[in-house]
N, C-alpha and C positions, 0 to 999 in steps of 0.2 A: 299363241305366237309370241306374246311379249312378256316382259317381266315388270311387275309393278315395283317402282323404286321410290323409296322415301328418304334417301340420304341426300344431303346437300353436296357431298363431295363429287358425286357423279355429274352434277350439273354446273359445277363451278365455272368451267370455261364458257358456258353459255351466257353468263351474265355480262360478259364484255360485249359492248356494242348494242345492248338493248336500250330501248327508251328508258328513262328513269323509272325504276320500280324498286321496291325494297325486297331483296331476295329472302329476307327473314319472314316476310308476310305471305309466302307461298302457302296456299291452303290445300293444294294437291299437286302431285306430279306422278307421271308415269312414263316409262321408256320401253322401247323394244328394239331389238337388233333386226336389221333388214338383210336377209341373205341375198347374195348377188344373183338374183333371178328377177325377171320382170313380174313374175307372179307375186313378188313382195309388195307391189303397189296395192293389190287387192287385200293382202294381209294387213297392210298399214291402215287401209280404210276400215277394216273390221276392228282392228285395235282401237282406232279413233272412235268408232261408234260405241264400243263397249265402255271406253273410258268416259266419253261424254255422257252416256246414260248413267253411269255410276256417279257422276257429278251433277245429275239433274239438268244437263245442258243439251239434251237431245234435239231441241229446236234449232240449235246452231249447226247440226250435223251436215246439211247439204253444202253450205259455204265452206266450212272447215274441211270437209272431206275433199272438196275440189282442190283446195290449196295444198292439203297434205299429198294428194295424188300428184300434183305438179312438182312439188318439192322433192318427193321421193323418186319420181321418174327422172328428174334432172340429176339427182345424186347418183342413181344407178347408171344412167346413160352416159353421163359425162365424167364421172369420177371412178366408180367402182368397176363397171364392166369395161371401161376404156383404159384402166390402169395398166402400166407396163407390167409385163409378166403374165397377163391374162391371155390365154390362147383359146380360140374357138375350137370346139370339137366338130369336125366335119362329118357329114353323113346325116345330119339332121336338117329338116326343113327350116328350123329356126336355129340360129347360132347359139347353141348351148355352150356354157362356159364351164371350165374346170373349177373345182372348188377353190375358194380364195385361200391364200396362204397368210402367214404372219406378216408378210410384207405388204399385203393389200387388205387392210381391215375393212369390215363391212360398214355400210352406212347405219345410222341409228336415228330413230325418231323419238323426240322428247315432246311431251305435252305437259304444260305447267299452267296452273290456275291460281290466280290471285282473286281477291274479292270482286274486282271490277275488270279483270283482264284475263285473257287466255292467250298463251303463246304456244305455237307449234314451231318446233325447230328440228332441222335435219342436219346431222353431222356427217361429213363424208371425208375421204382421205385426200382429196385434191386441194391444192393451194390456189387453183385458178379461180378468179372471180366469176360469179354468175353474169351472163350477158343476155340481154333481151335480143331475141332473134328478129330478123327482118323477113317475115313470112309473106309470101304473096297470097292472093286470095285462094289459090288452089292447093297450097301447101297443107300437109297434115300435121306439121309440128312447127314450133317456133313462136308460139303465143303464150307459153306457160307463165312467164314472169309478168306478162300483161294481165293474165287472169289472177295471179297472186296479188298484184297491185289493186285490181278491181274489187276483189272479194274480201280482202283484209283491210284493217284500218291503217296499218303500216307494215313495212317489211324491211329487212336489211340483211347484212351478212358481215362476218368477220373471220379472219384467219385465226386458227388456234395458235397459242403461244407455247413456248417451252419445248419440251421434247416431242410433243404431239404434232403431227403434220395434218393438214387438212383445214377445213373451214366449217362454219355453221351458218346456214341460211335459215332465217326465222321470219315468222309472220305473226302479227299481233291482232287480236280481236277484242274489242270492248264488249263487256258482258252487259246484258240488259238490266 
């Protein structure tokens, strides 16, 4: 599903807004594109498992996978699938969406490892800030950012600058 990426150029916008870390000290990085389908959440978890296993960090998978699932779901639900110009194809039990165009770029998952930190970041085409929902006890959604906050050591977001539109939402994990 994903493409292993080893160049710093692809990650440059992600350094803005991170807690202080030396970008030159990255010991591993991987990235994958997230097609505009909810099935991409499972693909992101699989990509995360494979990447963490390759870095001998499989013990972190459960917490990191939960955070990745929440960040990817939010990117797809609130940025990619809700983007202007996306139209549902009717006749399906689930609202399937037409393929994205150049005007609606896909979301992207980035995993970056330093000697003592792991960062999961999801880039999406929306400039809107992430907002924690006010979910009542019976609601099926609205708690994602609370889970991200609970399972990661810190998290944040920033808008992309320059010609790129969108934002990056990231979560940091301290490594044992």
